C-alpha positions in Angstrom: -5.4 60.6 128.4 -4.3 62.5 125.3 -3.7 60.4 122.2 -0.8 61.3 119.9 -0.8 59.9 116.4 2.6 58.6 115.3 3.5 58.1 111.5 6.4 55.9 110.6 8.2 56.5 107.3 10.2 53.4 106.4 10.1 49.8 107.7 13.6 48.4 107.3 15.7 46.8 110.0 15.3 49.9 112.3 11.7 50.8 111.3 10.3 47.4 111.9 11.8 47.4 115.4 10.4 50.8 116.2 6.9 49.6 115.0 7.3 46.6 117.3 8.1 48.7 120.3 5.2 51.1 119.7 2.8 48.2 119.4 4.1 45.8 122.1 5.1 48.4 124.7 2.2 50.8 124.3 1.1 50.7 128.0 4.7 51.4 129.3 5.1 54.2 126.7 1.8 55.8 127.9 3.0 55.7 131.5 6.3 57.4 130.6 4.8 60.1 128.4 1.4 60.8 129.8 -0.2 60.1 126.3 -1.3 57.2 124.3 1.1 56.8 121.3 -1.0 55.4 118.5 0.9 54.0 115.5 -1.3 55.6 112.7 0.5 53.9 109.8 3.7 52.9 108.2 4.7 54.4 104.8 6.6 52.0 102.5 7.2 51.5 98.8 6.0 47.9 98.8 3.5 46.8 101.6 3.9 43.2 100.6 7.7 43.0 101.0 9.0 40.5 103.5 10.0 42.0 106.9 11.7 40.9 110.1 8.7 41.6 112.2 5.1 40.4 111.7 3.2 43.7 111.7 -0.5 44.3 111.0 -1.0 44.6 107.3 -3.6 47.4 107.7 -1.0 49.7 109.0 1.0 49.8 105.7 0.4 52.5 103.1 2.2 53.9 100.1 0.7 57.4 100.6 3.4 58.9 102.8 2.1 62.4 102.3 -1.4 61.7 103.6 0.0 59.7 106.6 2.3 62.7 107.5 -0.7 65.1 107.5 -2.6 63.0 110.0 0.3 62.7 112.5 1.4 64.5 115.7 4.8 62.9 115.5 6.6 61.7 112.4 9.4 59.1 112.6 11.6 59.3 109.4 13.7 56.2 108.8 13.7 56.1 105.0 17.3 57.3 104.7 18.7 59.3 101.7 18.0 62.9 100.8 14.7 62.7 98.9 11.9 62.1 99.4 12.9 62.3 103.1 13.6 66.0 103.1 10.3 66.9 101.4 8.3 64.7 103.8 10.0 66.1 106.8 9.3 69.7 105.7 5.7 68.6 105.0 5.5 67.3 108.5 6.9 70.4 110.0 4.6 72.5 107.9 1.6 70.6 109.3 2.8 71.1 112.9 4.2 67.6 113.5 7.4 67.0 115.4 9.9 64.8 113.7 12.3 62.1 114.9 14.9 61.0 112.4 18.0 58.9 112.1 19.0 60.4 108.7 22.6 61.4 109.1 23.1 62.1 105.4 20.2 64.5 105.3 21.2 66.3 108.5 24.8 66.6 107.3 23.7 68.0 104.0 20.8 70.3 105.0 20.4 70.2 108.8 20.6 73.9 109.3 17.6 74.6 107.0 15.6 71.8 108.7 16.4 73.1 112.2 15.4 76.6 111.2 12.1 75.4 109.8 11.3 73.4 112.9 12.3 76.2 115.3 10.0 78.6 113.3 7.1 76.2 113.5 7.6 75.6 117.2 8.0 71.8 116.7 10.8 69.4 117.6 13.4 67.9 115.3 15.1 65.1 117.2 17.9 62.9 115.8 19.8 61.0 118.5 19.7 57.9 116.2 21.7 59.7 113.5 25.1 59.0 115.2 26.4 55.9 116.8 23.2 53.8 117.0 22.2 53.1 120.6 24.9 55.2 122.2 23.3 58.3 123.8 25.9 60.9 122.6 24.1 63.8 121.1 22.0 64.5 124.2 25.0 64.6 126.5 27.0 66.9 124.1 24.0 69.2 123.5 22.6 69.3 127.1 24.9 67.8 129.8 28.0 69.5 128.5 26.3 72.8 127.5 28.0 74.6 130.5 31.5 73.4 129.5 33.8 74.0 126.6 34.4 71.0 124.4 37.8 71.0 122.8 37.9 67.8 120.9 35.7 64.8 119.8 37.2 61.6 118.5 34.7 59.1 117.3 34.6 55.5 116.0 31.2 56.0 114.4 31.1 53.4 111.6 30.8 49.8 112.7 31.6 48.4 109.2 35.1 50.0 109.1 35.8 49.2 112.7 35.0 45.5 112.1 37.2 45.4 109.0 40.2 47.0 110.7 39.7 44.9 113.8 39.7 41.8 111.7 42.9 42.9 110.0 44.5 43.6 113.3 43.4 40.4 115.1 43.6 37.9 112.4 46.2 39.4 109.9 43.5 39.4 107.1 44.0 41.5 104.0 41.4 44.3 103.5 39.5 42.5 100.7 39.0 39.4 102.9 37.9 41.3 105.9 35.4 43.2 103.8 34.0 40.1 102.3 33.5 38.6 105.8 31.8 41.9 106.9 29.4 41.5 104.0 28.7 37.9 104.8 27.8 38.9 108.4 25.6 41.8 107.3 27.9 44.5 108.6 28.7 45.8 105.2 26.4 46.5 102.2 26.8 45.0 98.8 28.1 48.4 97.8 30.3 49.4 100.8 31.5 52.7 99.3 29.8 54.9 101.8 31.3 53.0 104.7 34.9 52.2 103.5 35.2 55.6 101.7 34.6 57.3 105.0 31.5 59.2 103.8 29.1 57.7 106.5 31.5 58.7 109.2 32.0 62.2 107.7 28.2 62.8 107.9 28.2 61.8 111.5 31.4 63.9 112.2 29.6 67.0 110.8 26.7 66.5 113.2 29.0 65.9 116.2 31.0 69.0 115.3 27.9 71.2 114.9 26.7 70.2 118.4 30.1 70.3 120.1 31.0 73.7 118.8 27.6 75.4 118.4 28.2 76.2 114.8 26.7 74.6 111.7 29.1 72.3 109.8 28.1 70.3 106.8 29.8 67.7 104.5 31.8 70.3 102.5 33.5 71.2 105.8 34.7 67.7 106.4 38.0 66.3 105.0 37.4 62.7 104.3 39.7 59.8 103.7 38.6 56.1 103.8 40.4 52.8 104.6 40.6 51.2 101.2 44.4 51.8 101.0 45.1 50.3 104.4 47.2 47.1 104.0 48.0 44.1 106.2 51.5 45.4 106.2 50.3 48.8 107.7 48.4 46.9 110.4 51.4 44.7 111.3 53.8 47.7 111.4 51.4 49.6 113.6 51.1 46.6 116.0 54.9 46.2 116.2 55.1 49.9 117.2 52.4 49.6 119.8 49.6 51.1 117.8 46.3 50.1 116.3 44.6 51.7 113.2 41.1 53.1 113.5 39.0 55.2 111.2 38.2 58.2 113.3 35.8 61.2 112.9 37.6 64.1 114.6 36.2 67.5 115.4 38.9 69.6 117.1 39.2 73.3 118.0 42.5 75.0 117.1 43.9 78.5 117.1 44.9 79.5 113.6 46.3 82.9 112.6 45.3 84.4 116.0 41.7 83.2 115.8 39.8 80.0 116.8 38.7 77.6 114.2 37.4 74.0 114.1 38.8 71.1 112.0 36.4 68.3 111.1 38.1 65.4 109.4 37.7 61.6 108.9 40.8 59.4 108.2 42.6 56.2 109.3 44.4 57.1 112.4 47.2 55.4 114.5 46.2 55.2 118.2 48.4 53.9 121.0 47.0 50.6 122.3 46.7 52.2 125.6 44.1 54.6 124.3 40.5 53.8 125.3 39.4 53.9 121.7 42.0 51.3 120.8 39.9 48.7 122.8 36.8 49.1 120.7 36.4 45.9 118.8 34.1 44.4 116.2 31.3 46.5 114.9 31.0 48.5 118.1 31.2 52.3 118.2 32.6 54.7 120.7 32.9 58.5 121.0 35.7 60.1 123.1 35.1 63.7 124.2 37.5 66.1 125.8 36.2 69.1 127.6 37.9 71.9 129.6 36.2 71.1 133.0 34.8 67.6 132.6 38.0 66.2 131.2 38.0 63.0 129.2 34.7 61.2 128.7 34.0 57.9 126.8 30.7 56.7 125.3 30.6 53.1 124.1 28.1 50.7 122.7 26.4 49.2 119.7 26.5 51.6 116.8 24.2 49.9 114.4 21.5 47.3 114.1 17.7 47.4 114.2 17.1 46.9 117.9 19.9 49.1 119.2 19.1 52.0 116.9 15.4 51.7 117.7 16.4 52.4 121.3 17.7 55.8 120.3 14.7 56.5 118.1 12.3 55.7 120.8 14.2 57.7 123.4 13.6 60.8 121.2 9.9 59.8 120.6 9.3 59.7 124.4 11.1 63.0 124.9 9.0 64.7 122.2 5.7 63.2 123.4 6.4 64.1 127.0 7.1 67.8 125.9 3.9 67.8 123.8 1.9 66.7 126.9 3.6 69.2 129.2 3.5 72.1 126.7 6.2 74.8 126.2 8.6 75.6 123.3 9.4 72.6 121.1 11.9 74.1 118.7 15.5 73.1 118.1 18.3 74.9 119.7 19.8 77.0 117.0 23.6 77.1 116.4 24.8 80.2 118.3 28.5 80.3 117.3 30.3 81.3 114.2 33.6 79.3 114.6 35.1 78.9 111.1 35.8 75.5 109.6 39.6 75.1 109.1 41.0 73.5 106.0 43.1 70.4 106.6 46.4 72.2 105.9 45.8 74.4 109.0 45.5 71.4 111.3 48.3 70.5 113.7 48.7 66.8 113.8 51.4 64.0 113.9 52.4 61.6 111.1 53.6 58.1 110.8 55.6 57.8 107.6 56.8 54.4 106.2 59.6 54.4 103.6 61.3 51.7 101.6 64.9 52.9 101.1 68.3 51.8 99.9 70.2 50.1 102.7 73.3 52.3 102.3 75.3 54.8 104.4 73.9 58.3 104.4 70.3 57.4 103.8 69.0 58.2 107.3 70.9 61.5 107.5 69.5 62.6 104.1 65.9 61.8 105.2 66.4 63.5 108.6 67.7 66.6 106.8 64.4 66.8 104.8 62.5 66.7 108.1 64.7 69.5 109.5 64.3 71.6 106.4 60.6 71.6 106.9 60.6 72.3 110.6 59.2 68.8 111.5 60.6 67.1 114.5 61.0 63.3 114.6 59.7 61.6 117.8 60.6 57.9 117.0 62.3 56.0 114.2 62.3 52.2 113.5 64.5 50.5 110.9 64.1 47.0 109.5 66.6 45.7 106.9 65.6 43.4 104.1 68.7 41.9 102.4 68.6 39.4 99.5 71.0 38.6 96.7 69.5 40.9 94.2 68.8 44.0 96.3 69.6 45.5 99.7 66.8 47.7 101.1 65.5 48.8 104.4 62.1 49.9 105.8 62.1 53.1 107.9 59.1 54.2 109.9 59.0 57.6 111.5 56.5 59.1 113.9 56.7 62.8 114.1 55.9 65.3 116.8 52.8 67.4 116.2 53.3 69.9 113.4 51.1 71.8 110.8 49.5 69.5 108.3 50.9 71.6 105.5 54.5 71.2 106.8 54.0 67.4 107.2 52.6 67.0 103.6 55.4 69.1 102.2 57.9 66.9 104.0 56.5 63.7 102.5 56.6 65.2 99.0 60.2 66.2 99.4 61.2 62.8 100.7 59.6 61.2 97.6 62.1 63.2 95.5 65.2 61.7 97.2 67.3 59.4 95.1 67.7 57.0 98.0 64.0 56.5 98.4 62.4 53.5 96.6 58.9 54.4 97.7 56.8 55.9 100.4 54.9 52.9 101.7 52.4 54.6 104.0 51.4 57.9 105.5 49.0 57.8 108.5 48.1 60.5 111.0 48.6 59.7 114.7 46.5 60.7 117.7 46.7 60.1 121.4 50.5 60.5 121.8 
């Protein structure tokens, strides 16, 4: 039986679980692939650092470059841009296939890496880069390749989903829900990449690239995080039958007579009847709409060492099996040239919260602004707040779908009305 040497770069939560599977399940992996998968070594910064799994000390090395040169398959789980990119290119240059979960690198420089792998006739596999254990990239790339995907909606960051779910189910403020997420290990000490939407944006770029056969990167993604979401926003959404989720959305539109794709990440109001509204805790889910297949939902654990290791090992087995059988190992190149649409070209729906004077004529003045900008109101809710010092009311509007530019201009015009105390929230709405 052929032996394939496997190099592991990084040994954190995911890497240590991948090493465990390679060592403990060696016989099963050989039966599935037709080759012995030999863990040749594990490159780390500090071989003596404590780890979740007891692994043989002799496997550890600080010489990542030499380890890569000895391998048939390289598993990159270091994260970040460098030295991960340099090591991946080094592996490809030496004829090794690469399995990675590095969404930041793929979103920043995926096209160049795919091109290098294709030219070298090796495989670059990355199922673990999006949504942890959920098998989503393979179905989009392969199972739906004969269909036309029109839209992808994804809850692809477990930290933000946990925070928003806690705010929804317990009434917690954002800061308290974030602190609990950090205590449980769902959020990093510096949670900026998660709560700022940047992690979801990288995954959104990858999903869009596969769904629409065109290379999209981070500069094509409009990104807005959840740091401005308040308990009042959550409560108002609940009263109206909605839940707030941070979604990565990739959607095809027709703009100026030509097709384009919008890739965006932002807090979104979803009806509680929508399948994504039922995704709780730190779980992930991806909702795909295609012309022939219709609506599809992929749900599961989106993070964690063991679940993500499952996705990594799925790629390892696929790559190893192909190496045993022979044939072309390159990456399917992006074949389309669908332009990325700027956010103002998107057609969407808004929920707008206003604090206004509780006086005659206020509603008609606000409604006139909507009409002046060609934006139609779907629903309106009013709550009066009267005290001895001041009489005010809260108005919440949900619009019909309209161009983003028209909706943004409507909000700016409303801010200028004398009867408006403040615009309390502006959130996009999907699924209505």
